[in-house]
N, C-alpha and C positions, 0 to 999 in steps of 0.2 A: 615733655620733653624728652629731645633724641638722645643715642650715646653718645653724644657731642659734652655732656654733662660729666661723664668720666676721664675724658679724655684730656690726656695735661694741658692742650693748649687753648685752653680756656684763660682769661684774662678777667678782672674784675677792674672798673673805673668809676669814681665818684666824683673828680672835678669837671676840668673843660675837655678831657675826654669823655666826654659821658654822650650820648646820643641825639640827648637835644639840645645839644649846644653849639653854639656857629662860629666855632673859630675853626680855623684851617687844618688842625690834626684830629681837631673831632670828626673834619669833614671825610679826612683821606681815612681815620680808623673804619669810618663806616662804609667804605668804597672797598676796603682792604678785610673785613673780619664781618661775621656775621651776628648781629645782634642776637643773643639769646634771651633778654627779657629785664625786668626791675629783679634786684637782687641788695641784699645788702649784709653787713660785716659788723662784727662788735666792735667799738672804740667812739672816737671823737675826730672831729675835724676842725680845724685852725683855720684859721684867714691869715698866708704866709703874706700877698701882695693881691695881685688881683687870679689868685690861684687857692686852693687849699691842701693839707696837708695830713696826712689823716696818721693818726695815732693809735693802733689794736689795742683792744684789750676787751676783757669779758662783759666789763659796765657798757652805756651806752649803745647806739646803735646809726650806724652812715649808708646810708641807700646809694645806690649807684645801679649800674648796668653789667653785664655779662655777656663779652663776646666770645665766638670762637673765632679761633685764628686760623685763618685759611694756610698761611707760610710762616707760621710759628718763630723759626729763627731770622728769617726777615725782619718782620713787623716788630719783633721785640728789640732788634737789634737798634732799628729805626726809633722805635719808642725809648729806647733807653738813648740814644743820642739826644729825643728831644727834652728829656729830663735831665742833661747835662752829665751821665754817668756812664759816661764812655774815656778811656784813655787820653783823648783829648782834650778832658776837664779835668783839672788836677782836683786831689779829693781835701778836703773833706766834702764827700754828693751830700749834694738835700735829700735824695731818696735815697732805697737799697729797694729793690726787686725781687719780692718771695714767693713762694706758695702760701696760698692761705685759707680760710679754709671762711666760705661764704654761703647765704644763704637762698636759692633759689625756690620759689616757690617753696614745697613744702620737703625739698632737699637740701641737704649740705653737702659742696662740692667743693674742691682745692682746684682754686683758679690764683694765675699771677696776681700781683698788686704790688704797685708802686706805695710804699712807707715814708713819711717822714724822719729823716733821719738825724732832725736838731732839736735842739730844747723848745719848748713850746712854749716857755715862760716870756709873758709877756704880750702874746699872741693872744687874739679874739678868738674865742671859741664859736664855731655854726656852733648854734643850740638847733638840735632837732636834727642833725647829721645829715642835712639835704642841701648841700652847695648851689643844686638850681633855683631855691627856693629866694638866695639872697646874690645870687652871683652878677654882678654889674656886667652889663654888654658889652661886644667884644668885635673888634672889625679884621681882627687877628687870620 
């Protein structure tokens, strides 16, 4: 893998932003960032609605994709708005964006990731940690 893996402008996605997902924002991300490949993070996925929430942890494994961001500041600003984390959306926010260690190939790297910030009690856990394996089609 290129030096990009050590770059702070990497993003790990695990739900409706994944490269194989056919949603408007997934297509936008593919057009505005470079897919580095599959990656994993420790934790669990929960079905929030027609999208997942990630709760990181040392147990469990979540499958996703790692992207290199061409213009990190503007890409992350647009994604923060998509995730309703901006001043236009009053708290409490559903997600928080943090730097987290992800595994890509045989290397651990830090990447931005959107972590679910609410209680998961009552939410269905996505067994196997792969949202695409159980995602419902979308036309958005």
